[in-house]
C-alpha positions in Angstrom: -8.3 -33.4 72.4 -9.6 -31.4 69.5 -6.1 -30.9 68.2 -5.3 -34.5 68.5 -8.5 -35.4 66.6 -7.7 -32.9 63.8 -4.2 -34.5 63.5 -5.7 -37.9 63.1 -8.1 -36.7 60.4 -5.2 -35.1 58.5 -3.2 -38.3 58.6 -6.1 -40.3 57.3 -6.8 -37.9 54.4 -3.1 -37.9 53.5 -3.0 -41.7 53.4 -6.2 -42.0 51.3 -4.8 -39.5 48.9 -1.5 -41.4 48.5 -3.3 -44.7 47.9 -5.7 -43.2 45.3 -2.8 -41.5 43.5 -0.8 -44.8 43.5 -3.7 -46.8 42.1 -4.3 -44.2 39.4 -0.7 -44.3 38.4 -0.7 -48.1 38.3 -3.8 -48.0 36.1 -2.0 -45.6 33.7 1.1 -47.8 33.7 -1.0 -50.9 33.0 -2.8 -49.2 30.2 0.5 -48.2 28.7 1.8 -51.7 28.8 -1.4 -53.1 27.2 -1.2 -50.5 24.5 2.5 -50.9 23.8 3.1 -51.5 20.1 5.0 -54.6 19.0 8.3 -54.0 17.2 8.4 -56.1 14.0 10.3 -56.6 10.8 8.4 -56.9 7.5 8.8 -57.8 3.9 6.8 -56.4 1.0 4.9 -59.1 -0.9 6.4 -59.0 -4.4 5.6 -61.3 -7.4 8.7 -63.1 -8.6 9.7 -65.8 -11.1 9.7 -69.2 -9.4 10.9 -72.5 -11.0 9.0 -75.1 -9.1 10.6 -78.4 -8.3 8.4 -81.0 -6.5 10.3 -83.3 -4.2 8.9 -86.8 -3.8 9.9 -90.0 -2.0 10.7 -93.0 -4.2 11.9 -96.6 -4.1 14.2 -98.5 -6.4 12.5 -101.5 -8.1 14.2 -104.3 -10.1 13.2 -104.5 -13.7 11.9 -108.0 -13.1 11.4 -109.8 -9.8 10.1 -113.2 -8.9 9.9 -115.5 -5.9 10.7 -119.1 -7.0 8.3 -121.6 -5.6 7.6 -125.2 -6.5 4.3 -125.9 -8.2 3.7 -129.3 -6.5 4.6 -130.7 -3.1 7.5 -133.1 -2.7 11.1 -133.8 -1.6 13.9 -131.8 -3.2 16.3 -134.1 -5.0 18.3 -131.4 -6.8 19.2 -127.9 -5.8 21.3 -125.6 -7.9 21.0 -122.1 -6.3 24.2 -120.2 -6.3 23.4 -117.3 -4.1 24.2 -113.8 -5.5 25.2 -115.3 -8.9 23.8 -114.5 -12.3 21.8 -117.2 -14.1 20.4 -117.5 -17.6 16.8 -117.9 -18.5 15.8 -121.6 -18.4 18.5 -122.7 -16.1 17.3 -125.7 -13.9 17.5 -124.5 -10.3 15.7 -127.3 -8.4 14.0 -130.7 -9.0 11.4 -132.4 -6.9 11.2 -136.2 -6.5 9.3 -137.4 -9.6 9.9 -141.2 -9.3 6.2 -142.0 -9.0 5.2 -139.8 -11.9 7.9 -141.4 -14.1 6.6 -144.9 -13.1 3.1 -143.8 -14.0 4.4 -142.6 -17.4 6.0 -146.0 -18.1 2.8 -147.8 -17.2 0.8 -145.6 -19.5 3.2 -146.2 -22.3 2.8 -150.0 -22.0 -1.0 -149.7 -21.9 -0.9 -147.4 -24.9 1.1 -149.9 -26.9 -1.4 -152.7 -26.2 -4.3 -150.4 -26.9 -2.8 -149.3 -30.3 -2.3 -153.0 -31.2 -5.9 -153.8 -30.4 -7.1 -150.8 -32.4 -5.0 -151.9 -35.4 -6.4 -155.5 -35.3 -10.0 -154.2 -35.0 -9.4 -151.9 -37.9 -8.6 -154.8 -40.1 -11.7 -156.7 -38.9 -13.8 -153.6 -39.5 -12.6 -153.4 -43.1 -14.0 -156.9 -43.8 -17.1 -156.3 -41.7 -15.8 -158.7 -39.0 -16.9 -156.4 -36.1 -19.3 -153.7 -35.3 -18.3 -150.0 -35.7 -19.0 -149.5 -32.0 -16.4 -152.0 -31.0 -13.8 -150.3 -33.1 -14.8 -146.8 -31.8 -14.3 -148.1 -28.2 -10.8 -149.2 -29.0 -10.0 -145.9 -30.6 -11.4 -144.1 -27.5 -9.1 -146.2 -25.2 -6.1 -145.1 -27.2 -7.0 -141.4 -26.9 -7.7 -141.7 -23.2 -4.3 -143.2 -22.6 -2.6 -140.4 -24.6 -4.5 -137.8 -22.6 -3.3 -139.5 -19.3 0.3 -139.4 -20.5 0.0 -135.7 -21.4 -1.4 -135.0 -17.9 1.4 -137.0 -16.2 4.0 -135.2 -18.3 2.6 -131.9 -17.2 3.0 -133.0 -13.5 6.6 -134.1 -14.3 7.3 -130.7 -15.8 6.1 -129.0 -12.6 8.7 -130.9 -10.6 11.4 -128.8 -12.3 12.0 -125.2 -11.2 13.7 -123.1 -13.9 14.8 -119.5 -14.0 12.0 -117.5 -15.6 14.3 -114.9 -16.9 18.0 -114.0 -16.8 18.9 -112.3 -13.5 20.7 -112.6 -10.2 19.7 -115.2 -7.7 19.0 -114.2 -4.1 19.6 -116.1 -0.9 18.6 -119.8 -0.7 15.6 -120.5 1.6 15.6 -124.3 1.5 18.0 -127.2 1.7 18.5 -130.4 -0.4 16.3 -133.2 0.7 13.7 -130.9 2.3 10.0 -131.5 1.8 8.6 -128.4 0.2 5.1 -127.2 -0.7 3.9 -124.4 -3.0 4.0 -122.1 0.0 7.8 -122.5 0.3 10.2 -120.0 -1.4 13.2 -121.6 -2.8 14.9 -118.3 -3.6 14.2 -115.0 -5.4 15.5 -113.8 -8.7 15.9 -110.2 -9.8 16.8 -108.6 -13.1 19.2 -105.7 -12.4 20.3 -104.6 -15.8 17.6 -101.9 -15.9 16.3 -100.3 -12.7 13.0 -98.7 -12.1 11.9 -96.0 -9.6 8.4 -95.9 -8.1 7.5 -92.6 -6.4 4.4 -90.9 -5.1 3.4 -87.4 -5.8 0.4 -85.3 -4.5 -2.6 -85.3 -6.9 -2.4 -81.5 -7.2 0.7 -82.0 -9.4 -0.9 -84.6 -11.7 -0.8 -82.1 -14.6 3.1 -82.0 -14.5 3.4 -85.7 -14.9 3.8 -86.8 -18.5 4.9 -90.0 -20.0 8.4 -89.6 -21.4 9.4 -86.6 -19.2 12.7 -86.8 -17.3 13.1 -86.5 -13.6 16.1 -86.3 -11.3 16.8 -89.1 -8.9 19.1 -88.6 -5.9 20.6 -92.1 -5.4 23.1 -91.1 -2.7 22.4 -88.0 -0.7 25.8 -88.1 1.1 27.8 -88.1 -2.1 25.2 -86.0 -4.1 24.8 -88.6 -6.8 21.9 -87.6 -9.0 20.8 -89.5 -12.1 18.2 -89.0 -14.8 15.1 -91.2 -15.1 12.3 -91.3 -17.7 8.7 -91.6 -16.7 7.1 -94.7 -18.3 3.8 -95.2 -16.5 1.3 -93.7 -14.0 -1.0 -95.7 -11.8 -4.6 -94.5 -12.9 -6.0 -95.0 -9.4 -5.2 -92.3 -6.9 -4.5 -93.6 -3.4 -7.6 -92.9 -1.3 -5.8 -92.7 2.0 -2.9 -90.4 0.9 -4.4 -88.8 -2.2 -1.1 -89.4 -4.0 -0.4 -90.7 -7.5 2.1 -93.6 -8.0 4.5 -92.9 -10.9 7.1 -95.3 -12.4 10.3 -94.1 -14.1 13.2 -96.0 -15.6 16.8 -95.0 -14.7 18.8 -94.0 -17.8 22.0 -95.0 -16.1 23.3 -95.7 -12.6 22.7 -98.6 -10.3 21.2 -99.1 -6.8 19.9 -101.9 -4.7 16.3 -102.8 -5.1 14.2 -101.4 -2.2 16.6 -98.5 -1.6 15.0 -95.1 -0.7 15.6 -92.3 -3.1 14.6 -88.7 -3.5 12.9 -87.8 -6.8 12.7 -84.2 -8.1 10.1 -83.3 -10.7 10.1 -80.1 -12.7 6.7 -78.5 -12.1 7.2 -75.5 -14.5 7.7 -71.8 -13.9 5.4 -69.4 -12.0 6.3 -65.8 -12.9 3.9 -64.3 -10.3 4.7 -66.3 -7.2 4.5 -64.5 -3.8 7.0 -66.1 -1.4 7.2 -65.6 2.4 9.4 -67.1 5.1 8.1 -70.4 6.4 8.4 -69.3 10.0 6.1 -66.3 9.5 3.2 -68.7 8.9 0.9 -69.2 11.9 -0.6 -72.7 11.8 -4.2 -73.1 12.8 -6.5 -76.1 13.1 -8.2 -75.4 9.8 -6.2 -72.6 8.1 -2.8 -71.1 8.1 -2.5 -67.4 8.8 -0.2 -64.5 8.1 0.0 -61.1 9.8 0.0 -58.1 7.5 0.2 -54.4 8.5 -2.7 -52.1 7.5 -2.9 -48.5 8.7 -0.2 -49.2 11.3 -2.1 -52.1 12.9 -1.7 -55.9 12.7 -4.3 -57.7 10.6 -4.5 -61.5 10.7 -5.5 -63.1 7.3 -6.1 -66.7 6.3 -3.8 -67.9 3.5 -3.3 -71.0 1.3 0.2 -72.3 0.6 1.7 -73.9 -2.4 5.2 -74.8 -3.4 7.7 -75.0 -0.6 11.4 -74.3 -0.6 14.0 -74.9 2.2 13.1 -71.6 4.0 10.3 -70.1 2.0 6.7 -71.0 1.0 4.5 -69.8 -1.8 1.3 -68.0 -0.9 -1.4 -68.9 -3.4 -4.3 -67.1 -1.7 -4.8 -64.5 1.0 -1.9 -62.1 0.2 -1.7 -59.6 -2.6 1.3 -57.9 -4.2 2.3 -54.9 -2.2 1.0 -56.2 1.1 3.3 -55.6 4.1 3.9 -59.0 5.8 5.3 -59.3 9.3 8.2 -61.8 9.4 9.7 -61.2 12.9 7.9 -60.4 16.1 4.9 -62.5 15.0 4.4 -63.8 18.5 4.0 -60.3 20.0 1.5 -59.0 17.5 -2.1 -58.9 18.5 -5.2 -58.5 16.2 -5.9 -54.8 15.5 -3.0 -53.7 17.8 -0.5 -51.1 16.7 2.9 -52.2 15.4 6.2 -50.4 14.9 8.1 -51.4 11.8 11.8 -51.6 12.7 13.0 -52.6 9.2 11.9 -53.8 5.8 13.7 -57.1 4.9 14.1 -59.1 1.7 13.9 -62.9 1.4 17.6 -63.2 0.7 18.4 -61.3 3.9 16.1 -63.6 6.0 17.6 -66.8 4.4 21.1 -66.0 5.4 22.3 -67.8 8.6 
């Protein structure tokens, strides 16, 4: 029995030793995995000359545009809207029934003739003191009232005629002959297409690069790479409170496009000779700030940065990184604050931009 008891004690001690040794080794392995350095590629932040071009969204606008509406209510008796055709300024496009107004005008003419005859007779009597001055003044007042009524009726007659306000191209017809129309009905639209405008928005931070008379590039057709010049002619003084953008208007020097078409506008924002650029995918977006990881003393350090001008693959860092800093560009997801990193290679922006 004593021998058997000693054997049991030996087996128990051996098992406890193996378990303790295994746990110790596991702890060492775990510690090694936690302390494993991330392997990264880096670039050296280097100031470079950067010609900044601001890209903005724009819309083609006709030089002149109007929706043709009748000024009074009535039935259309004449309609001369040739859809898609050019018309000259002053061309009669539509007429509204004016029979009642013309009848009123004829009535007023008859009344005016009688009133003028009465005024002339009373004038002769007044010259020989045959009537009072007040009787003659009443006759003169009647003549003037009738003339004013005729002017008012003529103004209403003029409103029954819809003319082209300027030379342009007529759009699609919205009404039919004989239709009863009101001032809310659109007969057609007219646009002047001989000179096209471009309205585009640009962030307020670039307001200093917008100057009246400056030229911008307008991409009219991205698929065919058609780019035309446009001259800035006006800037909306009020900044949009929702988007914080400026609205800018430019006039195309040449080229044509359909009004309402979407275009890209490229504005020269000048040259920055001390720009620090980093790859866009090296930026870590946060709720409030963007971050980059730089290497200091062999360890990863997270820094808040501010960005500026953007290119297709790179972005300008305006604050947070200094010239000579080592910026991690690959392996960003594996780096941890204050953890050691192993620099595999030092890249350039050109190398990172290649597919």
